C-alpha positions in Angstrom: 133.8 -269.3 63.0 130.3 -268.4 64.2 130.7 -264.8 62.9 132.3 -265.7 59.6 129.1 -266.4 57.5 127.7 -262.9 58.0 131.1 -261.2 58.1 132.0 -262.7 54.8 128.8 -261.3 53.3 129.5 -257.8 54.8 133.1 -257.9 53.6 132.2 -259.0 50.1 129.5 -256.3 49.7 131.6 -253.5 51.1 134.4 -254.2 48.7 131.9 -254.4 45.7 130.6 -251.0 46.7 134.2 -249.7 46.3 134.7 -248.8 50.0 138.4 -248.8 51.0 138.1 -251.6 53.6 141.3 -252.2 55.6 140.4 -254.6 58.4 137.3 -256.4 59.8 137.7 -258.2 63.1 135.7 -259.4 66.2 136.0 -257.1 69.2 135.4 -257.5 73.0 131.6 -257.6 73.3 129.2 -260.2 72.0 128.5 -259.5 68.3 130.8 -256.5 68.4 132.9 -255.9 65.3 135.6 -253.4 64.5 136.0 -252.2 60.9 138.6 -249.8 59.7 139.2 -248.1 56.3 142.3 -246.9 54.5 142.9 -243.1 54.7 141.1 -240.9 52.2 141.0 -237.1 51.6 138.4 -234.7 52.9 134.8 -235.2 52.0 135.5 -238.7 50.6 136.1 -240.0 54.1 132.7 -238.6 55.3 130.9 -240.0 52.2 132.5 -243.4 52.9 131.1 -243.4 56.4 127.6 -242.6 55.3 127.6 -245.3 52.7 129.2 -247.8 55.1 126.6 -247.4 57.8 123.6 -247.5 55.6 125.0 -250.4 53.6 125.9 -252.6 56.6 122.4 -252.1 58.1 120.7 -253.0 54.8 123.1 -256.0 54.0 122.4 -257.5 57.4 118.6 -256.9 57.2 118.5 -258.8 53.9 120.1 -261.8 55.5 118.1 -261.8 58.7 120.4 -259.9 61.0 120.1 -256.5 62.7 123.2 -254.3 62.7 123.3 -251.3 65.1 125.7 -248.4 65.5 124.3 -247.5 68.9 127.2 -246.8 71.2 126.2 -248.8 74.3 123.3 -251.2 73.7 121.5 -252.4 76.8 122.6 -256.0 76.3 124.2 -258.5 78.7 128.0 -258.2 78.7 127.9 -255.4 76.1 130.9 -253.2 75.5 130.7 -249.7 74.3 131.6 -248.9 70.7 133.6 -245.8 69.7 134.4 -244.1 66.4 138.2 -243.4 66.4 138.9 -240.7 63.9 142.4 -240.7 62.5 143.6 -237.5 60.9 146.6 -235.7 59.5 147.4 -232.8 57.2 149.1 -233.0 53.8 151.1 -230.2 52.2 149.4 -229.6 48.8 152.7 -228.4 47.3 155.0 -231.4 48.0 152.5 -234.0 49.4 154.4 -234.3 52.7 152.6 -235.0 56.0 153.0 -231.7 57.9 152.4 -233.3 61.3 155.8 -235.1 61.0 158.3 -234.0 63.7 161.7 -233.0 62.4 163.7 -234.0 65.5 163.8 -236.9 68.0 162.4 -235.0 71.0 159.1 -233.8 69.6 156.0 -235.9 69.1 154.7 -233.6 66.3 155.7 -230.7 64.1 155.1 -227.2 65.6 152.0 -226.9 63.4 150.8 -230.3 64.6 151.2 -229.2 68.2 149.0 -226.2 67.5 146.5 -228.4 65.9 146.4 -230.6 69.0 145.9 -227.6 71.2 142.9 -226.4 69.1 141.2 -229.8 69.3 141.8 -229.9 73.1 140.6 -226.4 73.6 137.3 -227.0 71.8 136.7 -230.6 72.8 133.8 -229.9 75.1 132.0 -227.7 72.6 132.7 -230.2 69.8 131.1 -233.0 71.8 127.6 -232.4 70.3 129.3 -233.2 66.9 131.5 -236.1 68.1 129.0 -237.7 70.6 125.5 -236.5 69.5 123.3 -239.0 71.5 122.4 -239.3 75.1 123.6 -242.9 75.0 127.1 -242.0 73.8 128.2 -240.5 77.0 127.7 -243.8 78.9 130.9 -244.9 77.1 133.1 -242.3 78.9 134.4 -244.4 81.8 137.9 -244.4 83.4 140.2 -247.3 82.7 138.0 -248.6 79.8 140.1 -247.7 76.7 137.6 -244.9 76.2 138.5 -241.3 77.2 136.7 -239.4 80.0 139.1 -236.4 80.1 140.4 -233.8 77.7 144.0 -235.0 77.5 146.5 -236.2 74.8 149.4 -238.6 74.8 151.8 -240.6 72.7 150.3 -243.9 71.6 148.1 -243.9 74.7 144.7 -245.6 74.1 143.2 -244.1 77.2 143.8 -240.5 76.1 141.2 -238.6 74.2 143.8 -237.6 71.6 146.5 -240.2 70.7 149.6 -239.4 68.7 150.5 -242.3 66.4 153.9 -242.4 64.7 157.5 -243.7 64.9 159.0 -240.3 65.5 161.2 -238.0 63.4 160.2 -237.8 59.7 157.7 -240.7 59.9 155.2 -240.1 57.1 152.6 -242.1 58.9 152.5 -239.6 61.9 148.9 -238.7 62.7 146.3 -238.0 65.4 143.6 -240.4 66.5 140.7 -238.8 68.3 139.0 -241.5 70.4 136.2 -239.4 71.6 133.5 -240.0 69.0 130.6 -242.5 68.8 129.6 -244.5 65.8 126.3 -242.6 65.3 128.0 -239.3 64.8 127.2 -237.3 61.6 130.6 -237.7 59.7 130.4 -234.3 58.1 130.0 -232.6 61.4 132.4 -234.8 63.3 135.2 -234.1 60.7 134.3 -230.5 60.4 134.6 -230.0 64.2 138.1 -231.4 64.1 139.2 -229.2 61.2 137.7 -226.1 62.7 139.1 -226.8 66.1 142.6 -227.8 64.9 142.9 -224.9 62.5 141.8 -222.5 65.2 144.8 -223.7 67.2 147.0 -223.2 64.1 145.7 -219.7 63.4 146.1 -218.6 67.0 149.4 -220.5 67.6 147.9 -222.3 70.6 150.2 -224.4 72.8 148.8 -227.7 74.2 149.3 -228.7 77.8 152.0 -231.4 78.2 151.1 -234.9 77.0 149.9 -237.4 79.7 151.1 -240.8 80.7 148.0 -241.2 83.0 144.9 -240.4 81.0 142.6 -240.9 83.9 144.5 -238.9 86.5 142.6 -236.6 88.8 142.8 -232.9 88.0 142.5 -233.2 84.3 139.6 -231.5 82.6 136.6 -233.9 82.2 134.8 -234.3 78.9 131.1 -233.5 79.1 129.4 -236.3 81.1 126.0 -236.0 79.3 124.4 -234.4 76.3 123.0 -231.4 78.3 126.6 -230.4 79.2 127.6 -230.7 75.6 124.7 -228.5 74.5 125.7 -225.8 77.0 129.3 -225.9 75.8 128.4 -225.6 72.1 125.9 -222.8 72.9 128.7 -220.8 74.6 131.3 -221.5 71.8 132.3 -218.3 70.1 134.5 -220.2 67.7 131.9 -222.6 66.4 129.3 -219.8 66.2 131.7 -217.7 64.1 132.7 -220.6 61.8 129.3 -222.3 61.4 127.0 -219.4 61.9 124.5 -218.7 64.7 121.6 -219.9 62.6 123.1 -223.4 62.1 124.3 -223.7 65.7 120.9 -222.6 67.1 119.0 -225.0 64.8 121.2 -227.9 65.8 120.8 -227.1 69.5 117.1 -226.9 69.1 117.1 -230.4 67.7 119.3 -231.7 70.5 117.3 -230.0 73.2 114.1 -231.6 71.8 115.9 -235.0 72.0 116.7 -234.5 75.6 113.1 -233.4 76.4 111.8 -236.6 74.8 114.1 -238.7 76.9 113.0 -236.9 80.2 109.4 -237.4 79.3 109.7 -241.2 79.2 109.7 -243.7 82.1 112.9 -245.8 82.1 113.9 -249.2 83.5 116.1 -247.4 86.0 113.2 -245.5 87.5 111.3 -248.7 87.9 114.2 -250.4 89.7 114.8 -247.4 91.9 111.3 -246.3 92.9 108.6 -248.9 92.0 109.0 -251.2 95.1 110.5 -248.7 97.5 107.7 -246.1 97.5 
């Protein structure tokens, strides 16, 4: 009830803007809200995210509230926020979902399995696109419903990549990548998924077996900070080939400058660690 006055304003305005609003509900943390949209095709989904973020911030500002898409605010009892990107491929000829498995034993079609393998293979290099801020990596914690390892599984909310669907011939079969943060550039986030997945399809990659324990020791870790992500993207032949060296180097220059600004500032942690001791 305490949330409803502002949530009603946000809901009404988003619908009047024509955004395909699906759900709006209170989440775990104080003032944390989850909003989902109906599926759309290609660029429309990215455009919707851009309009949604700017609209929510402006709507709230006009009514005396501050909305933030920061992943992990430094607030008491705060919970991290993620951007779970749901994705599937549609056959342009017959309109069928080509991730659908055709038998009971498979989670996905053969093409879908290759797509998964591509996303997993390039997950570290794609992290600059999916998690572009220093703050976003503080969400990657074990047993937190956020991923910290490059694994996939069936309807497993701890895995980076979650397969959603009821099995054979289910037209709703799709992937949910839970790796992203809400500040991500939607065009780059979505492009990273398409390029990674299609690299898996083009090279007939095979994913490692799905996991039932997404936080098990021995699984490859996601980058733990932005510096690791920058290094991974810098070394990615696939992204350099698909996006071009000029674009990748320009983006890395911007991200390195962001890291340099962070390291030049004195933080609360440094005060707590050093101010009295030394």
